[in-house]
N, C-alpha and C positions, 0 to 999 in steps of 0.2 A: 504493500500500500504506500502511495506517495502522498505527501502534503504539498498541494499546489496552490499558488496564489494566481488568480486570473484578474486581469483588468480590462474593462470595456469602456471605450471612449464615448463621447456624446453622440457621434453618428451611429454607433452600434446600438444605442438605446434610445434612438430618436423618435420612436413611436411605440404604441402598444404592441403592434405586430413584431417589431424588432426586439422589444423586451421579452416577449414570449419565445422568440427564436433563441435569445441568449439563455433563457431558462431551460429550454430543451438541451442546449449544448452543455450547460452545467450539470443538468440531471444525468445526461449520458456519461459524463466524466465521473460522477459519483458512483453510478452503477458499475463502472469499470473497476471499482474498489479503491477510489481515492478520496482523501479529505480535501475539501475546497474552501478557500476564502475568496470571495469575489469583491473587487474594488471597482466602483463605477463613478462615472462623471455625471454631470447634469444632462438631461435630455436635449439633444440637438442644439438649438440656438438659445436655450433657456438663459444661460449666463449673459449673453448679449442683450436679451430682452430685459433682464434685471438691471444691467448697467444703464440701459436707455431710460428705464423708469427713474433711476436715481438721478441722472443728469437732468431730467425734466423737473425734478424737485430742487436740485442744487447744482450749480455749475462746478462746484468743487466739494463734493460730498465728503463727510467725515470718514476716515479710513476704518475706524472701529465699526461704524454703522454699515459701511460697505461689506465688511466681513460678515456681519450679522445677516445682511441681505443675501449675499452671494452663496453663503453656506446652505441656504434653503433649497437651492437647485438640486444638489445631490441627495437631499433628504427625500425629495419626491421620488427619485429613481430607486433608491434602496427599498423604500416601502413597496413600490409597484413590483420590483423584481422578486422580493420576498413573497408577495402574494402569488405571483406567477409560479414560483417554485412550489409553494404549498398546494396550489391547484393541481400540480402534477403528482402530489403525494410525497414530496420531498420536504422534510422538516427544514426550516430556514428561519433566520432572525436577522433583522436589519439593525445596524448600529452606526451612530454618528462617530465622527472622529473623537469627540469627547468621551463617548461611551466605550470606545475601544481603548482609550488611554494613550492617544497620540499627543504627547506633550511637546510643545514648541517654544521657541523664543517668543517674547512679548513684542513681536513686530507685526503689526497688522498689514495685511495684503502681501507680505513677502517673508513670512516666518520660515525658519529652518527647524527641522525636527531634532529635538534633544534626545528623547528616548520614547519607547513604546512599552506600556504596561500590558503584558500579554496574558495575565492570569485569567481575566474574564473571557478573552478570546479563546484561549486554550480550553477552558471549561466547556464552552459551547461546541467546539470542534470535537472534543472527546465524547459528547453525547450524540454525535452523528448529524449535527446540524450544519447546513451551509451558512456561513456567516457572511452577510452582505454589508460591506463597509462603504461609507461615504468618503470618496477620495477628496483631495484638495483642501482638507480642513483638519484642525486639531484644537487644543486648548493651551493657553499660555502657562497655566499651572493648575494642579488639582485643586488648590485652595481658591484661587481667584475665578476659575472657570470662565475665563475670557475666550470667546471663540476667535480663532485666527485662521487665515487661509495662507496657502503655501505659494501663491503666485502662479504664473503661467506654467502649464505642464504638471500641476500639483498632483493630479491623480496618478500619473506615472510614478512620481516620487513617493506617494503614499504606498502604492502597491509594492515597489521594490523594498522600501523600508520595512514594511510588514513581513515580507519574505525573509529579509535579513534577520529581523527580530525573532521570528518563529523558526529560523533555520530550515525553511521550506526546501524541498527538493529542487524546485525551480519556479520561476515566475513567468506567466504567459501574458503578453501584451496583445490584445485583440484590437485591430484597427481596420481602416477601410482600404488598405493595400495588402498584398499577400505576404509582405515581409519587408526586409531592407533591400531597396533597389539601388542600382548604380547611380541614379540621379532622380530628379523629380519627374514622375511619369506625365505630369501635366505639361512639361516642357519638352520631354523626349519620350514619345510613346513607346519606343523600343527599349526603354530602360530595362536592364536585366536584373532578375532576382538572384540574390546571393544566398547560398546555403548557410554560410557562417561568416562572421566578421569578429575581430577581436575588440576588446573594450576600448583600447587606445584609438583605434580607427573610428569606432562608433562615437567616442567622445568628440573627436574632431568634426565628424560629419554632423552630429547633433548640434554642436555649437555653431556650425556654419549655416544652420537654418533648416537642416533635414528634420521635418516635424514629426517623424514616426516615433521618436523617443526624445524625452527631454534630457538635456545634459546632466541635470542633478540626479535623475534616476540611474543613468549610466554610471555616474560617479559612485553612487552607493553600491551598485552591483560590482564595480571595480574594486572598491575598498573592502567589501565583505565576501567576495567570491560567489555572488548569487548568479546561477545560470539563468539567462534570459532567453526567451524565444518570442519573436514578433510574428503574429499570424493574422490572417484575414478573418473577419467576423462572418464572411459570407460563404467561405469554402472550407474544405477539410485539408487544404494544402499544408505541408509540414512547416512552412515559414522559414525564418532565418534565426539561427542561434547566435547569440552574442556571448563570446567566450572571454574568460579572464584568467589571469595567473592565480596561483594559490595565494589566498590572503595571508596577512602577517599577524593574525590574531588580534584585530582591533577590538576595543571595548565597544559595547552597544550603548554606552552612556555618551552623551554629546555626539550622537550619531552623525549629524551633518555639520557639526562645527569642530570636530576633532582636528588635530594638527593637519594643516593643509599641505605642508611640505614633508615628504618622506625622505628625500635624498638631496645631497649636495654633490654635484659631479664636477669633474674638471678634465681638461685635455690640454696638455702642453705641447703636443705634437702638431701645432697648427701654424699656418702662415696666411697672410692676407694679400690678395691682389685686387687693386681697384683701378677701374678706368674712369677717369674724370672727364667731364664735359663731353659726353657722347650725345649725338643728336637725339632729340625727343621726337622720335618718329617710329612707325611700325617696322619691325624686322631687325632692330639693332640687337636686342637680347637673343633672338633666334640665331643670328649670324655668329655671335660670340660663343654661345653655349653649344651651337651645332658643331663648331670646330673643336671645342673642348671635348665633346662627345666622340667625335671621330678619332681623337687622340687617346680615347679610353681613359680619360682623367675623371676621377670621382671627386665631386665638389660637395662640400658640407653646407655651410650657410651661404645664402645668396640674398643680397638686398639691393634694391634700386630706390633711390631717394628722389624727392621732388625739389626742384629749384625754380628760382625766378628765371625768366627767359625761355630759350628753346633748347636747353641741354639738361642732361641728367648725369648722375654718377651711378655706376654699377660696381659693386664689390662682392667678392666671394672668398671663402676660405677653403684651403686644401691642406692635406697633411704635408709636413715638411719635405719628405723624400720626393714628392712630385712638383715642388714649387718651381724649379727651373723650367720644367716643361710647360706648366701653366703660365708662367711669365712670358715664355717664348710665344705662346699662342696669342696672348693679349697684346704683346708688342707687335706681332705680325699684323693683327687686325686694326690696330690704332690708326695707321696711316690711311687706310681705306675710309675710316670714319671721319678723319680730318678733312679729307677731300670733299665731303658732303656738307661740311659746316664752314663757318666763317674762319678762315685761316688765321686771322689776327686775334680774334677775341675768344673763339670757342675751340681751341685746339684740344683734341682728345689726347690725354697722356696717361701713362701707366704708372701707378704707384704701388710699390711692394713693401710689405712689412713682415719681417721674419720673427721677431721676438714677441710673439703674442700667445695668449692662452684663452681658452673658452671655459668659463665657469657657469654652471647651471643649477637652478633649483627645480625639482621635479616632484609632482604629487597630484593625484586626482582630485584633491580637495581645493584646488585653486580656482575652480570655475565660478565666475560671477563675483569674485572677491577682489575688487580693485586695490585693496590695501596690501595684497601679497607682493605684487611687482613693486609697488611703491616702497615697501619695507626692504626689499632686496636692494633697490637703488640707494635708499638711505643708509643701509648697512655698509655698502661699498663706499659711499661718500664719507662716512664716519671713519672708515679705515684708510682714507686718503687714496682710494683706488679710482682712477678715471675710466669711464666707459667709452670704448671706441665703436662698438657695434652692439645692437640689441636685436634679439630674435625671440618671438613669443609664440606660444601655442597654448591650448587648453590645459596641457599637463606639464608644460615646461616653459621657463624663461631663461634664456641664455644671454650672457654678456661677454664680449671680447674685451680683454684687458691686456696690459703689458705683462709679459711672462714673468718678469721679476716680482710682480705683485700678486701672482697666482696664489701662493701659499697663504699670504695675508688675507686675500679675499675669501678663500675657502674656510679658513679658521673663523673669520668674522661671520660668515653665513651660517656655519654650523652652530655657532654660539647663538646667533639671533633666532634661528628656527629650531633650536633645542634638539639638534641631531647629535646624540651622544657618540663618544669615540668608539664604543663597542658595537654600534648599530651598522646596518648596511647603508650608511648614509653618505660617505665621502669616498669617492673612487674615481678611477679613470673612466671617462665617458664610454669608451669602447667596451668596458667590462660591466656596465650597469645592467642589473636584472630588471630595471623598472619597466622598460619598454616591452610590451608583449611581442612575442615572435610572430612573424607572418604565418598564416595557416599554410599547410603543405599545398604545393602546386597552384598557388594563387598568383595572379598577375601582379606586377609592382604597383599598379594603381587600382584601387578597389572602387572608388566612387568619385564623382564630380559634384560640387555643390556651388550654388549661386546665392549670394546674400545681397539683396537690393535695399536693405534697411540700414545702411551705414553712411556716415558722412566723414569727410577727411578734413582734418585741421592741420595747418602748417604754421610753425612759429619760426620767423626769420631771425637770424643773427643771435642765436642763443650762446652765451658765453661758454667756451669749451673748458670747463674745469669741474673737478669733483663736486657733486652735490646738486648740480642744476637739474638733472633728471629726477633726483629725489624730491626736489622742491616742486617741480612741475607735476609729476604723477602723484605725489602726496597730496597736493592741492585738489586734484581731480578725485582722488580716493575719499577725501574728507567730504566731498559733495556727492559721494556714492555714484560717481560716473565711471563705468567700466571702459577700459581701453582694449582694443583688439590688436591690430598691427601697430608696431612702433618702428620707425625708420629714422636713423640718425645719419645725416649726410657725411660723406667722406671728405668733401671739399671744405677747406678751412680758410676763412678770410680774417685778416687782422685789421680791426677797426679801432682807432684810438689806442693802439697798443694792446688790445685784448683779442686773442684768437676766438673766432666765433664760427658756429656751424648752424645749419638749419635742422629742424627736427619735424617730422610729420607723423601723424598717428590717426587711427580711425576710431570712431565712437558710434554708438547708436544714433540714428537720425534724430530721434526725439531729444537727445542730449546735446545735439550739435550747437544750436543757437545759445543755450545756456553756458556751454563750455567756452564758446568764443567770447561771450560777454564777460565771463568771470576772468578768463586769462588776459583779456585786453585791459581790464581794470588794474591788474597787478604787473603789467608788462614793464612800465617805467620803473616801478619799485625794484623788480628783479633783474632789470637790465637787459631785457630782450626786445626784439623789434616787433614788426607787424604780425598780427594773428589773422590767418586767412582761412576761411571756411568754404568747402565745396560740398554741398549736400547731394549732388547728382552723380554719385559714383556707384559702381557695382564691384563686388569682390567675387572672383571666381577662383575655386580652389580644387586641387586634386589631393586625394588622401590614399595612403597605402603603406603598411609596414614593410612591404616587399621592395620599396624603392631604395631602401638603405643599401649602399654598395652597388647600385645599378646606374652607371653613367648613362646619360642620354635621356633620362626621364624629363628633366627640366627643359632640355632642348626641344623635345617633341611637343611639350606644352606651348613653349614660346613660338615654335614654328607654326602650330595650328592657328594661333592668333595672328601671326604675320600674314599667313595666306588669306585671311579674311580682312586684311588691312585694319586690324584692331590695335591701337596703340596702348602700350602698357605704361601706366603712370607710376605704379609702385610694385615692388616685388618683395616678398618676405617668405622665408622658409623655416621649417623645423625638420627633424629627422623623417617625419612621416607626412608632411604637408608642404605644398607649394601654393602660395596665394598670389594673385595678381589683381591690382586695382585697374579698372578700365572705366570708360564713360558709361553711365547708367543705361543709356539707350542701346548700348552694344552688349549688355550683360547676357541676355538670352542667347544671342548669336555666338558669343564667346563660349558659353556653356555647351551649346550644341556642337560647336567645332571641336572642342577638347574631348568631349565624350566620343565623338566619331574617331578622332585621331588615335585614341587608345583602344579602339575596337571593343567598346564595352556593351554595344547594343546586342540584344537577343532577338530571336525570331518571333517571340510572342509580344503582343501589344497589350499594355495594361490600361484599363479604363477605371478611373477613380469614381466610385458611386457619388451621386449628388447628396 
């Protein structure tokens, strides 16, 4: 007998007929000898309707009262589903988040789960009942009994957290698609169904806008080793399994707010090559990395930064043994780029730096917590370590620093994030067990994602000294603004005796204007220049654990964009992700071109039900 947690989203329970169909599926699973906990969302567009009612009353409704209002949507569903199960002769009981004992932070509309009191839940399971739980909600404490909600994707989070607390055999997420697809089937009808994907890959895809699973749910599965499977509510297809490495025995107390960083990693076998002042036009990155690929050179970090005028900088890191070959490729290409630009003012040149190191913090608990990256930057600043390059992903933040400062940086980060000497926390990056291995026989790229909900901010002439990144991103963190891509330019200009660089980063569109206004207000005080906002961008990304050690993946992505005459505004990479910022109106075309280039399409077309 297995203990299974099943979650059904709003579409799956959007009508009486669909609720009855869910009841039949649950009943069938119980009759096969399993114990079941069912977590459900509000019916269909119920939540949207409740939000509309609230805004008709108040343009800025109180967050506590919004939680009180929105939590009623799931209560309708749990009662109806319990009734449907009872009509089939299956004992069932509905329970709110409070009745289950889902205890959260006292943060209305965006609470994180602290722990789950499983006593009452277990008692009902042991009597043979199906327990139907209201997702998306909890209580701030047993004493106060304040209703809280978990924010977007909260029912996914509830389901996986309950599975972790109960040590369930697995958690099934039922949705309106047959599993995890290589991209959004609304944009590419031939998107292919994956049999399995690892948690790191899923974290990246979920955070890039793949709506099948919420990143917080994947984070919990990753941290506690909960096997996940995503299946269709309408068919009996096997779906997609989301796999994870063996967990490290985390406590179930402070379930979602436990230590966000598990590892501090470092790599001293690195060198940097930068091409400065390359033309800002389609095909430049494709030409450079196409030649690097033909030379079978494996590149680690890649960044392309934003500048005033019509030129960009592209920088990449390689291992020290192949530096001379990488430098030769860049030097050979630079003259061809010069001939296309203004020979007097925009000459492309190659800059090489040998004595560098990459230091990284890694952990699945970093999602949606703007303070983590800011704390890393502040820690390095306090240790007197200047940051030369920054690379971010959902599970890792990496900084390139001077090699002579590596030991000091690692020691400071281990102390700041409480990584003890005896833990698996400080090691050469190549030896790190944190990153999930690619699944056998998988292509290097598993999925392609498009995010149309980001805006880009650029700050001109930021003083190039320790502590500036800490001040900038610390300020954003204090205003609860999460940052995604961060690109620090390689070009340095000396103004009034102070070396300065530009820095660009992306935030959610809804935070764009507020971030610009806030940063503009402190620009003079902190000594930086103009703050520029571009709200019309798209971020297209490829994800795959198998791209590690596979030269040519980046080149293929850049070439696919070049063939469509799509200009790349920014590039940022991690071990398992490459992201490019393009014009918003070219986002869908970019996604389709990249999906085709990596031959991810299948023969079957998926139609998402209305």
